[in-house]
N, C-alpha and C positions, 0 to 999 in steps of 0.2 A: 210767849204762850199764847196761845190762841182759844179763847173760851168756843163751847161747842156751839152756842146759839147766837154767837157774835156776826151782825150785820156790818158786810163791810160799810166804810163811810164813804161819803160824796167827796168828789177831789175840789167842787165849790159850793160850800153851803149857801143855801137860799135865804136870804134873809128877809125881812120883812120890807126893808129900806128897796131893795132889788122889787118887791112885787107893786109895791107904791110908784115905783119910778117906770115902772111896765104899764102900770094902769093911766097914768097920766100921758105917756107917749102915745097909747092907743087913743084915748079921749082926745088928745090934741090931733091927731089923725083923722077924726070923724070916724072911728069906725062903727060898723055899721053891726045891728044886732045878728046873733049866728043863728045856728039851726035850732036854738031852743027859743027864739022870738024875744029874747030879754034885750030890754033897752038900755042904754045908760040912764034913764030916769028911774027905770026898775032897778037896777042896781044901785044907783046911788041913794034909793030910799033908805036902804040900811048898808051905806059904804062900808062902815069900820066892820060890820059881821062877813060880811060878803068877802072882803080882803082878808081877814083873818082865817075864816075856812078855807078860803083858795092856799095862801101860805100854809095852811097846817097840812093840808094834802100834796102841794110839792115837794114840803120839806120832809114829810114822812114817808114820798113815794108812792101814794095811793093815789094820785091825781091822774086820769086817764080822760085828755081832751075829746069832746066828741067830734064829730065828723064836719069838716069844714064847710060852709054853704057854696053852693054851686052859683056859678054867675055864668048866665047865657053870654056867648061870644056873637055879636051879629056878624060877623066877618066871617066865622066859620060856618054859619048855617047859609050865609049867600053863597059863597065859594063850593058848599058840599051840594048845594042846589045845582049850582051852573055845573059840576064836576059830575054828577049824576045825569043830568039830562046830556050832557054831550059824548059821554059814555055808551048810553044807550043808542045814542044817534050812529057813532063811529064806530063801537065797539062790535058793532056784528060783522064788518068785514073788515077793516083796516084800524084793529087795537093799537098798534103798533105806532100811529101816527098821532095818538095821544101822549105819546112818552115828552115830543117837544113841549106840548102844551103844559102838562104835569110839572115839568123842568121850571118852566116858566112862571106857575104857579108857585113852586117853591123859592124862586128866585125872590117872587116878591116877598113872601113871607120872610125871607131871608131880610129883604131890605126893611120891612117893616120891623123886624126886631133889632136890627141896628140902629134903626131910626129912636125907638122907643127904649133901648137899655143904653145908657152911656157907657157902660162898662164892656160893650160888646163893642170892639173897633174896628173889625174885619169880617170878611163874608165869612171866612172860613169859621170863625169864632160863631157867627149867627148860624151856620148851618151845622154845628158841632149841638149847638143849643136846641136848633129844630130835633135833632138824632135824638137827644135825651128825652124830648117832650114824645116823640112818636116812640120810643121803646115804653114809655110808661103809658100812652094814649094812644095806640098804633089805629084807632078808628075815628080819633078824632076829625081828619079831613078823609074824606071818602076816599081820594086819589092816594094817599097813603095805603089803604085797604089794599088796592088796586097793583099798583107798582111799587111803592116805596118810594124813599127818600131820593132825589134824584141827584 
């Protein structure tokens, strides 16, 4: 028999130990302050109260995380500046010639992804990873907004 106001239970209950383990893992990885600019020093000032509040919200389903802090990537800024300049220069008369250059940029990105993430062992997996990023952030690289992933 189902009660009228019964709420569905979680498949995995969140325990206080899980929250404590997650906190220790983030602290050992030297996690930085988030968008709220609260540092570990501030959080540790009243650690038990803060962890209890976090556990209570997680276990009751009322926790809604804040947005993740954005980090600027110098590679993105450099490639975008170069791509815009080349597009302005060549794009007037022979835009199709840029396709080879943009494919080379994608190849270099795939090579970087392959070296950065050990689970990505082939260029095909690297290109698939880049496609997922492109679907989420189509204007991350300037040449993606013009031609797409080669």
